[in-house]
py3Dmol code that shows the C-alpha trace and the ligand (Angstrom):
import py3Dmol

protein = """\
ATOM      1  CA  MET A   1     138.710 101.339 117.565  1.00  0.00           C
ATOM      2  CA  ARG A   2     136.762  99.666 114.785  1.00  0.00           C
ATOM      3  CA  ALA A   3     132.967  99.807 114.972  1.00  0.00           C
ATOM      4  CA  LYS A   4     131.316  96.574 116.100  1.00  0.00           C
ATOM      5  CA  ILE A   5     128.223  95.917 114.033  1.00  0.00           C
ATOM      6  CA  VAL A   6     125.479  93.320 113.937  1.00  0.00           C
ATOM      7  CA  ALA A   7     123.099  93.635 110.989  1.00  0.00           C
ATOM      8  CA  GLY A   8     120.031  91.527 110.295  1.00  0.00           C
ATOM      9  CA  ASN A   9     119.431  90.875 106.604  1.00  0.00           C
ATOM     10  CA  TRP A  10     115.775  89.896 106.447  1.00  0.00           C
ATOM     11  CA  LYS A  11     116.006  89.054 102.720  1.00  0.00           C
ATOM     12  CA  MET A  12     112.568  88.529 101.084  1.00  0.00           C
ATOM     13  CA  ASN A  13     110.812  87.780 104.368  1.00  0.00           C
ATOM     14  CA  ASN A  14     108.166  89.540 106.474  1.00  0.00           C
ATOM     15  CA  ASP A  15     105.122  91.387 105.187  1.00  0.00           C
ATOM     16  CA  LEU A  16     103.989  94.646 106.800  1.00  0.00           C
ATOM     17  CA  ALA A  17     102.293  93.084 109.837  1.00  0.00           C
ATOM     18  CA  MET A  18     105.220  90.733 110.445  1.00  0.00           C
ATOM     19  CA  THR A  19     107.658  93.619 110.104  1.00  0.00           C
ATOM     20  CA  GLN A  20     105.777  95.631 112.696  1.00  0.00           C
ATOM     21  CA  SER A  21     105.520  92.773 115.158  1.00  0.00           C
ATOM     22  CA  LEU A  22     109.187  91.788 114.775  1.00  0.00           C
ATOM     23  CA  ILE A  23     110.188  95.403 115.418  1.00  0.00           C
ATOM     24  CA  THR A  24     107.995  95.496 118.532  1.00  0.00           C
ATOM     25  CA  GLU A  25     109.823  92.382 119.756  1.00  0.00           C
ATOM     26  CA  LEU A  26     113.220  93.811 118.855  1.00  0.00           C
ATOM     27  CA  LYS A  27     112.492  96.969 120.835  1.00  0.00           C
ATOM     28  CA  LYS A  28     111.607  94.848 123.880  1.00  0.00           C
ATOM     29  CA  GLN A  29     114.848  92.880 123.594  1.00  0.00           C
ATOM     30  CA  SER A  30     117.171  95.742 122.896  1.00  0.00           C
ATOM     31  CA  GLN A  31     119.421  96.948 125.643  1.00  0.00           C
ATOM     32  CA  THR A  32     122.628  98.891 125.847  1.00  0.00           C
ATOM     33  CA  SER A  33     125.110  97.259 123.564  1.00  0.00           C
ATOM     34  CA  ASN A  34     128.532  98.211 122.341  1.00  0.00           C
ATOM     35  CA  ALA A  35     127.539  97.100 118.849  1.00  0.00           C
ATOM     36  CA  GLU A  36     125.738  99.109 116.212  1.00  0.00           C
ATOM     37  CA  VAL A  37     122.550  97.218 115.425  1.00  0.00           C
ATOM     38  CA  MET A  38     120.911  97.311 112.003  1.00  0.00           C
ATOM     39  CA  ILE A  39     117.993  95.616 110.290  1.00  0.00           C
ATOM     40  CA  ALA A  40     117.411  95.365 106.549  1.00  0.00           C
ATOM     41  CA  PRO A  41     113.725  94.822 105.689  1.00  0.00           C
ATOM     42  CA  SER A  42     112.447  94.646 102.111  1.00  0.00           C
ATOM     43  CA  PHE A  43     111.866  97.884 100.195  1.00  0.00           C
ATOM     44  CA  THR A  44     108.123  97.998 100.945  1.00  0.00           C
ATOM     45  CA  ASN A  45     108.789  97.809 104.663  1.00  0.00           C
ATOM     46  CA  LEU A  46     111.635 100.299 104.938  1.00  0.00           C
ATOM     47  CA  TRP A  47     109.420 103.277 105.638  1.00  0.00           C
ATOM     48  CA  PRO A  48     107.165 101.524 108.193  1.00  0.00           C
ATOM     49  CA  ALA A  49     110.308 100.161 109.879  1.00  0.00           C
ATOM     50  CA  PHE A  50     111.871 103.604 109.873  1.00  0.00           C
ATOM     51  CA  GLU A  51     108.722 105.106 111.443  1.00  0.00           C
ATOM     52  CA  ALA A  52     108.487 102.341 114.047  1.00  0.00           C
ATOM     53  CA  LEU A  53     112.120 102.885 115.022  1.00  0.00           C
ATOM     54  CA  LYS A  54     112.153 106.673 115.191  1.00  0.00           C
ATOM     55  CA  ASN A  55     114.281 107.777 118.153  1.00  0.00           C
ATOM     56  CA  HIS A  56     115.516 104.237 118.519  1.00  0.00           C
ATOM     57  CA  LYS A  57     119.110 103.153 118.054  1.00  0.00           C
ATOM     58  CA  ILE A  58     118.389 100.283 115.644  1.00  0.00           C
ATOM     59  CA  GLU A  59     119.282 101.517 112.157  1.00  0.00           C
ATOM     60  CA  VAL A  60     117.111 100.631 109.172  1.00  0.00           C
ATOM     61  CA  VAL A  61     119.177  99.751 106.113  1.00  0.00           C
ATOM     62  CA  ALA A  62     118.363  98.653 102.559  1.00  0.00           C
ATOM     63  CA  GLN A  63     119.209  95.296 100.994  1.00  0.00           C
ATOM     64  CA  ASN A  64     120.006  96.637  97.548  1.00  0.00           C
ATOM     65  CA  MET A  65     119.626  99.638  95.242  1.00  0.00           C
ATOM     66  CA  HIS A  66     120.034 100.550  91.577  1.00  0.00           C
ATOM     67  CA  GLN A  67     123.147 102.306  90.364  1.00  0.00           C
ATOM     68  CA  LYS A  68     121.328 105.078  88.491  1.00  0.00           C
ATOM     69  CA  ALA A  69     119.689 108.096  90.138  1.00  0.00           C
ATOM     70  CA  SER A  70     116.377 107.919  88.261  1.00  0.00           C
ATOM     71  CA  GLY A  71     114.874 107.045  84.894  1.00  0.00           C
ATOM     72  CA  ALA A  72     113.260 104.251  82.934  1.00  0.00           C
ATOM     73  CA  TYR A  73     114.341 101.317  85.112  1.00  0.00           C
ATOM     74  CA  THR A  74     111.044  99.655  85.955  1.00  0.00           C
ATOM     75  CA  GLY A  75     110.944  98.079  89.354  1.00  0.00           C
ATOM     76  CA  GLU A  76     114.158  99.622  90.642  1.00  0.00           C
ATOM     77  CA  VAL A  77     114.948 101.864  93.607  1.00  0.00           C
ATOM     78  CA  SER A  78     117.740 104.464  93.686  1.00  0.00           C
ATOM     79  CA  ALA A  79     120.067 105.734  96.397  1.00  0.00           C
ATOM     80  CA  GLU A  80     118.315 109.096  96.125  1.00  0.00           C
ATOM     81  CA  MET A  81     114.969 107.454  96.938  1.00  0.00           C
ATOM     82  CA  LEU A  82     116.431 105.598  99.897  1.00  0.00           C
ATOM     83  CA  LYS A  83     118.047 108.749 101.231  1.00  0.00           C
ATOM     84  CA  SER A  84     114.770 110.642 100.885  1.00  0.00           C
ATOM     85  CA  ILE A  85     113.135 108.396 103.490  1.00  0.00           C
ATOM     86  CA  GLY A  86     116.147 108.483 105.797  1.00  0.00           C
ATOM     87  CA  VAL A  87     117.946 105.288 104.843  1.00  0.00           C
ATOM     88  CA  ASN A  88     121.674 105.929 105.154  1.00  0.00           C
ATOM     89  CA  THR A  89     123.171 102.473 104.677  1.00  0.00           C
ATOM     90  CA  VAL A  90     122.763  99.857 101.953  1.00  0.00           C
ATOM     91  CA  ILE A  91     123.892  96.253 101.583  1.00  0.00           C
ATOM     92  CA  LEU A  92     125.558  95.689  98.204  1.00  0.00           C
ATOM     93  CA  GLY A  93     127.080  92.634  96.578  1.00  0.00           C
ATOM     94  CA  HIS A  94     125.197  89.979  98.489  1.00  0.00           C
ATOM     95  CA  SER A  95     125.875  86.582  96.942  1.00  0.00           C
ATOM     96  CA  GLU A  96     122.154  86.132  96.256  1.00  0.00           C
ATOM     97  CA  ARG A  97     122.231  89.314  94.160  1.00  0.00           C
ATOM     98  CA  ARG A  98     125.359  88.090  92.414  1.00  0.00           C
ATOM     99  CA  GLU A  99     123.913  84.638  91.759  1.00  0.00           C
ATOM    100  CA  TYR A 100     120.226  85.257  90.950  1.00  0.00           C
ATOM    101  CA  PHE A 101     120.469  88.747  89.474  1.00  0.00           C
ATOM    102  CA  ASP A 102     123.811  88.458  87.716  1.00  0.00           C
ATOM    103  CA  GLU A 103     125.429  91.301  89.606  1.00  0.00           C
ATOM    104  CA  THR A 104     129.054  91.519  88.562  1.00  0.00           C
ATOM    105  CA  ASN A 105     132.006  93.129  90.278  1.00  0.00           C
ATOM    106  CA  ALA A 106     131.903  95.931  87.686  1.00  0.00           C
ATOM    107  CA  LEU A 107     128.204  96.630  88.247  1.00  0.00           C
ATOM    108  CA  LEU A 108     128.787  96.620  91.992  1.00  0.00           C
ATOM    109  CA  ALA A 109     131.514  99.233  91.549  1.00  0.00           C
ATOM    110  CA  GLU A 110     128.868 101.483  89.981  1.00  0.00           C
ATOM    111  CA  LYS A 111     126.424 100.807  92.800  1.00  0.00           C
ATOM    112  CA  VAL A 112     129.083 101.545  95.403  1.00  0.00           C
ATOM    113  CA  ASP A 113     129.847 104.864  93.686  1.00  0.00           C
ATOM    114  CA  ALA A 114     126.161 105.817  93.577  1.00  0.00           C
ATOM    115  CA  ALA A 115     125.701 105.039  97.267  1.00  0.00           C
ATOM    116  CA  LEU A 116     128.825 106.960  98.321  1.00  0.00           C
ATOM    117  CA  LYS A 117     127.906 109.902  96.111  1.00  0.00           C
ATOM    118  CA  ASN A 118     124.668 110.120  98.062  1.00  0.00           C
ATOM    119  CA  GLY A 119     126.498 110.082 101.372  1.00  0.00           C
ATOM    120  CA  MET A 120     125.406 106.546 102.194  1.00  0.00           C
ATOM    121  CA  ARG A 121     127.382 103.842 103.940  1.00  0.00           C
ATOM    122  CA  VAL A 122     127.824 100.542 102.131  1.00  0.00           C
ATOM    123  CA  ILE A 123     127.910  97.081 103.638  1.00  0.00           C
ATOM    124  CA  PHE A 124     129.855  95.385 100.867  1.00  0.00           C
ATOM    125  CA  CYS A 125     129.475  91.583 100.747  1.00  0.00           C
ATOM    126  CA  PHE A 126     131.965  89.222  99.195  1.00  0.00           C
ATOM    127  CA  GLY A 127     132.851  85.558  99.528  1.00  0.00           C
ATOM    128  CA  GLU A 128     133.796  82.424  97.665  1.00  0.00           C
ATOM    129  CA  VAL A 129     131.620  79.511  96.506  1.00  0.00           C
ATOM    130  CA  LEU A 130     132.342  75.980  97.687  1.00  0.00           C
ATOM    131  CA  ASP A 131     134.280  74.980  94.561  1.00  0.00           C
ATOM    132  CA  ASP A 132     136.616  77.939  95.019  1.00  0.00           C
ATOM    133  CA  ARG A 133     137.292  76.929  98.589  1.00  0.00           C
ATOM    134  CA  LYS A 134     137.869  73.290  97.676  1.00  0.00           C
ATOM    135  CA  SER A 135     140.293  74.352  94.948  1.00  0.00           C
ATOM    136  CA  GLY A 136     142.212  76.586  97.352  1.00  0.00           C
ATOM    137  CA  TRP A 137     141.107  79.754  95.560  1.00  0.00           C
ATOM    138  CA  ALA A 138     139.131  81.421  98.345  1.00  0.00           C
ATOM    139  CA  GLU A 139     141.743  84.100  99.000  1.00  0.00           C
ATOM    140  CA  SER A 140     142.236  85.047  95.377  1.00  0.00           C
ATOM    141  CA  VAL A 141     138.481  85.131  94.629  1.00  0.00           C
ATOM    142  CA  VAL A 142     137.889  87.444  97.568  1.00  0.00           C
ATOM    143  CA  LYS A 143     140.778  89.685  96.519  1.00  0.00           C
ATOM    144  CA  THR A 144     139.381  89.993  92.990  1.00  0.00           C
ATOM    145  CA  GLN A 145     135.916  90.884  94.300  1.00  0.00           C
ATOM    146  CA  LEU A 146     137.354  93.665  96.448  1.00  0.00           C
ATOM    147  CA  LYS A 147     139.742  94.869  93.764  1.00  0.00           C
ATOM    148  CA  GLU A 148     137.158  95.093  90.994  1.00  0.00           C
ATOM    149  CA  SER A 149     134.403  96.713  93.043  1.00  0.00           C
ATOM    150  CA  LEU A 150     136.229  98.858  95.587  1.00  0.00           C
ATOM    151  CA  PHE A 151     139.829  99.555  94.686  1.00  0.00           C
ATOM    152  CA  HIS A 152     139.026 102.489  92.432  1.00  0.00           C
ATOM    153  CA  LEU A 153     138.053 104.361  95.613  1.00  0.00           C
ATOM    154  CA  ASP A 154     140.202 106.856  97.489  1.00  0.00           C
ATOM    155  CA  LYS A 155     141.336 105.885 100.933  1.00  0.00           C
ATOM    156  CA  SER A 156     138.954 108.417 102.500  1.00  0.00           C
ATOM    157  CA  ALA A 157     135.923 106.706 100.911  1.00  0.00           C
ATOM    158  CA  PHE A 158     136.506 103.692 103.148  1.00  0.00           C
ATOM    159  CA  GLU A 159     135.143 105.644 106.104  1.00  0.00           C
ATOM    160  CA  ASN A 160     131.784 104.693 104.621  1.00  0.00           C
ATOM    161  CA  ILE A 161     132.558 101.106 103.711  1.00  0.00           C
ATOM    162  CA  ILE A 162     131.789  98.151 105.958  1.00  0.00           C
ATOM    163  CA  LEU A 163     132.937  94.790 104.619  1.00  0.00           C
ATOM    164  CA  ALA A 164     131.029  91.550 105.086  1.00  0.00           C
ATOM    165  CA  TYR A 165     132.702  88.231 104.359  1.00  0.00           C
ATOM    166  CA  GLU A 166     129.985  85.743 103.488  1.00  0.00           C
ATOM    167  CA  PRO A 167     131.301  82.421 102.203  1.00  0.00           C
ATOM    168  CA  VAL A 168     128.518  81.325  99.860  1.00  0.00           C
ATOM    169  CA  TRP A 169     128.670  77.716 101.065  1.00  0.00           C
ATOM    170  CA  ALA A 170     127.809  78.852 104.587  1.00  0.00           C
ATOM    171  CA  ILE A 171     124.763  80.978 103.741  1.00  0.00           C
ATOM    172  CA  GLY A 172     121.472  79.458 104.827  1.00  0.00           C
ATOM    173  CA  THR A 173     123.043  76.013 104.853  1.00  0.00           C
ATOM    174  CA  GLY A 174     123.531  75.606 108.576  1.00  0.00           C
ATOM    175  CA  GLU A 175     127.187  75.082 107.778  1.00  0.00           C
ATOM    176  CA  THR A 176     129.304  77.844 109.302  1.00  0.00           C
ATOM    177  CA  ALA A 177     132.865  78.724 108.537  1.00  0.00           C
ATOM    178  CA  THR A 178     134.889  77.789 111.575  1.00  0.00           C
ATOM    179  CA  PRO A 179     136.038  80.800 113.566  1.00  0.00           C
ATOM    180  CA  GLU A 180     139.549  80.017 112.259  1.00  0.00           C
ATOM    181  CA  GLN A 181     138.391  80.016 108.620  1.00  0.00           C
ATOM    182  CA  ALA A 182     136.625  83.346 109.154  1.00  0.00           C
ATOM    183  CA  GLN A 183     139.651  84.839 110.890  1.00  0.00           C
ATOM    184  CA  GLU A 184     141.944  83.632 108.103  1.00  0.00           C
ATOM    185  CA  ILE A 185     139.960  85.405 105.380  1.00  0.00           C
ATOM    186  CA  HIS A 186     139.392  88.533 107.466  1.00  0.00           C
ATOM    187  CA  LYS A 187     143.133  88.762 108.114  1.00  0.00           C
ATOM    188  CA  HIS A 188     143.798  88.182 104.422  1.00  0.00           C
ATOM    189  CA  VAL A 189     141.428  91.048 103.573  1.00  0.00           C
ATOM    190  CA  ARG A 190     143.316  93.363 105.910  1.00  0.00           C
ATOM    191  CA  ASN A 191     146.571  92.341 104.215  1.00  0.00           C
ATOM    192  CA  VAL A 192     145.059  93.058 100.814  1.00  0.00           C
ATOM    193  CA  LEU A 193     143.895  96.473 102.063  1.00  0.00           C
ATOM    194  CA  THR A 194     147.378  97.210 103.415  1.00  0.00           C
ATOM    195  CA  GLU A 195     148.923  96.243 100.084  1.00  0.00           C
ATOM    196  CA  LYS A 196     146.583  98.537  98.145  1.00  0.00           C
ATOM    197  CA  TYR A 197     146.251 101.385 100.664  1.00  0.00           C
ATOM    198  CA  ASP A 198     148.024 101.205 104.026  1.00  0.00           C
ATOM    199  CA  ASP A 199     147.931  99.711 107.511  1.00  0.00           C
ATOM    200  CA  GLU A 200     145.923 102.537 108.955  1.00  0.00           C
ATOM    201  CA  LEU A 201     143.109 101.906 106.501  1.00  0.00           C
ATOM    202  CA  ALA A 202     143.297  98.125 106.861  1.00  0.00           C
ATOM    203  CA  GLU A 203     142.987  98.399 110.624  1.00  0.00           C
ATOM    204  CA  SER A 204     140.109 100.863 110.518  1.00  0.00           C
ATOM    205  CA  VAL A 205     137.595  99.015 108.323  1.00  0.00           C
ATOM    206  CA  SER A 206     135.001  96.861 110.089  1.00  0.00           C
ATOM    207  CA  ILE A 207     134.757  93.368 108.628  1.00  0.00           C
ATOM    208  CA  LEU A 208     131.620  91.389 109.487  1.00  0.00           C
ATOM    209  CA  TYR A 209     131.185  87.667 109.077  1.00  0.00           C
ATOM    210  CA  GLY A 210     127.961  86.226 107.635  1.00  0.00           C
ATOM    211  CA  GLY A 211     126.826  82.657 107.047  1.00  0.00           C
ATOM    212  CA  SER A 212     124.733  80.634 109.491  1.00  0.00           C
ATOM    213  CA  VAL A 213     125.589  82.756 112.522  1.00  0.00           C
ATOM    214  CA  LYS A 214     123.356  81.576 115.376  1.00  0.00           C
ATOM    215  CA  PRO A 215     123.148  82.291 119.112  1.00  0.00           C
ATOM    216  CA  GLY A 216     125.159  79.110 119.719  1.00  0.00           C
ATOM    217  CA  ASN A 217     128.181  79.980 117.558  1.00  0.00           C
ATOM    218  CA  ALA A 218     128.249  83.790 117.552  1.00  0.00           C
ATOM    219  CA  LYS A 219     130.477  84.283 120.565  1.00  0.00           C
ATOM    220  CA  GLU A 220     133.228  82.061 119.243  1.00  0.00           C
ATOM    221  CA  ILE A 221     133.176  83.685 115.811  1.00  0.00           C
ATOM    222  CA  PHE A 222     133.093  87.212 117.243  1.00  0.00           C
ATOM    223  CA  SER A 223     135.996  86.418 119.560  1.00  0.00           C
ATOM    224  CA  LYS A 224     138.395  86.365 116.605  1.00  0.00           C
ATOM    225  CA  PRO A 225     140.527  89.511 116.433  1.00  0.00           C
ATOM    226  CA  ASP A 226     139.658  90.480 112.864  1.00  0.00           C
ATOM    227  CA  VAL A 227     135.925  89.750 113.078  1.00  0.00           C
ATOM    228  CA  ASP A 228     134.038  92.932 113.952  1.00  0.00           C
ATOM    229  CA  GLY A 229     130.500  91.612 113.969  1.00  0.00           C
ATOM    230  CA  GLY A 230     128.023  89.749 111.845  1.00  0.00           C
ATOM    231  CA  LEU A 231     125.588  89.932 108.979  1.00  0.00           C
ATOM    232  CA  ILE A 232     122.783  87.658 110.046  1.00  0.00           C
ATOM    233  CA  GLY A 233     120.160  86.037 107.815  1.00  0.00           C
ATOM    234  CA  GLY A 234     117.815  83.388 109.238  1.00  0.00           C
ATOM    235  CA  ALA A 235     118.492  84.104 112.900  1.00  0.00           C
ATOM    236  CA  SER A 236     117.653  87.800 112.448  1.00  0.00           C
ATOM    237  CA  LEU A 237     113.994  86.879 111.872  1.00  0.00           C
ATOM    238  CA  ASN A 238     113.598  85.987 115.532  1.00  0.00           C
ATOM    239  CA  ALA A 239     114.047  88.833 118.016  1.00  0.00           C
ATOM    240  CA  SER A 240     115.492  86.800 120.863  1.00  0.00           C
ATOM    241  CA  ASP A 241     117.920  84.907 118.620  1.00  0.00           C
ATOM    242  CA  PHE A 242     118.997  88.151 116.994  1.00  0.00           C
ATOM    243  CA  TYR A 243     119.623  89.845 120.333  1.00  0.00           C
ATOM    244  CA  ALA A 244     121.427  86.806 121.667  1.00  0.00           C
ATOM    245  CA  ILE A 245     123.798  87.309 118.731  1.00  0.00           C
ATOM    246  CA  VAL A 246     124.052  91.072 119.337  1.00  0.00           C
ATOM    247  CA  ASN A 247     124.852  90.404 122.977  1.00  0.00           C
ATOM    248  CA  ALA A 248     127.559  87.938 121.990  1.00  0.00           C
ATOM    249  CA  ILE A 249     129.695  90.833 120.750  1.00  0.00           C
TER     250      ILE A 249
END
"""
ligand_1 = """\
10
LIG
P 122.130 82.984 107.077
O 122.489 83.622 108.412
O 120.694 82.616 106.968
O 123.081 81.910 106.699
O 122.337 84.150 105.977
C 123.497 84.890 105.978
C 123.338 85.999 105.031
O 123.228 85.796 103.832
C 123.270 87.365 105.567
O 123.337 88.316 104.557
"""
view = py3Dmol.view(width=600, height=400)
view.addModel(protein, "pdb")
view.setStyle({"model": 0}, {"cartoon": {"style": "trace"}})
view.addModel(ligand_1, "xyz")
view.setStyle({"model": 1}, {"stick": {}})
view.zoomTo()
view.show()
């Protein structure tokens, strides 16, 4: 059985007070769920979030990290630092990191290695831009992203990889991939994983969908057989919307 996961990517939102009050609300909303629930606050709020959620099932995860362990990289945060405060999972390869911070597939391969070396789990994001989709290249773009950042890994490393398909044209735009479009790419990803590794691996990796998931469309998207949950942006900033999405699993 693949893990069902709903993760809230807060992006560059919420100062300390807002983080604390959103967590208070999330704790009120949370109930038994068959999904793993995660939130990804900004670096400055990871520790307060971690403290506020001690002994609570919501996992605190990071939105990014640097590929090196330490050194003269002003402004950066390493996997070692994240681990030292108890963060065990990191989002890598988000399209905003790719677009605004020039993160390439090759750089992401290094980041993935650094996270895995530190015993962390990776939520690895990938997805095509609108032009790729219009040109019929979505499947090949996605394959290249996976190949260049992940396919140097051994099969066993995938125990710590969660995939997140986030079509760039659907992020923060209010435009969602249809459940069929999501299913099509998720299925394609499993085929690509079978081709490179085997069926067992392809069937075991959780693949989340991200891009304008809201309480009103979550159930339909999550009902698709190859969609194992969601990576939620805007709607994760509101506790009741976020839990409506969690409960849609
Ligand atoms: P939205 O849910 O705001 O479209 O963002 C999706 C996303 O980028 C999650 O990582």
